[in-house]
C-alpha angles and dihedrals in degrees: 000000000000134000132212135183116232122195117225136172087259094052135273118332126193127225121196112197126212100185130206117219093235105016119200094171140019118221112202114197127193124193133237131263093257101046147014141245092296090083112130095242095048092048092047092051091048089054098045110031098064088064087061098051097269120121110213121213115192108204124204112200118233093253090060093045089052090054097246118149100208123065118233126237119300092254090059091049088053090052091054092048093049090051093054095045098086089057091048092051095043096087089065110236120110113276126232107208110217148151147148126268108325088012090058090053090052091051092051095046095051103032100102094038093053097040096245115183091219142332130248111198114191116191092349107206098230090178140346112277110281092005107093089158088069092071123177093189092120090067092054095043090047097056089108095205136074105296135193120196119196109193136177115240091231100036108147089206090064133329118222093253090058094061117104124239114271145140093272124099120240126202118191124214100206115235091359121143127211090291092043091250111152126204117258089239092057120108089231112076122218092248091050091050091055091047090052089057095048093043091052093050092045090052095044095045089050090057093055094074 
């Protein structure tokens, strides 16, 4: 694992690399608006995917690197992601653009422009909690590349059954909330929920060639 600072027009970002020995893909993962790259799903993917030929790059947006607690506007997040992209593509393999929550939105919005090989959307915030009329489905449907959505069954930002039909694939983590936490009373344990996420991404990334 190595880290590097990358200058962007939105400020300095940080990329933490979890390299595969013989990488066939790079999976770039951005974080949400309420947390960083320490999120359970991002850390689990960084631990598991390199064993399957996928280098994982955890990307901290400039606002997090600068120590700010509130994320900037979506356009500024996109600027940060664009600025990091050359470093993500530099190793050579095709890059899957991904992230959780706000990071998933960024990945969808910029995928075609940046030449992403595919998009991984973890806990895609389909709408603000309690505001289904404020849909962000157009961002997801407009990704323009093969897309996998992994969504908690009880995510207040959008439950799986709320998602529109599209060409993307959706995997449900039963009982999971926006952070993929599951209740102790659920049949699905927390460890199993995390494994379900990593297994789905391993399978899907293997299908991308």
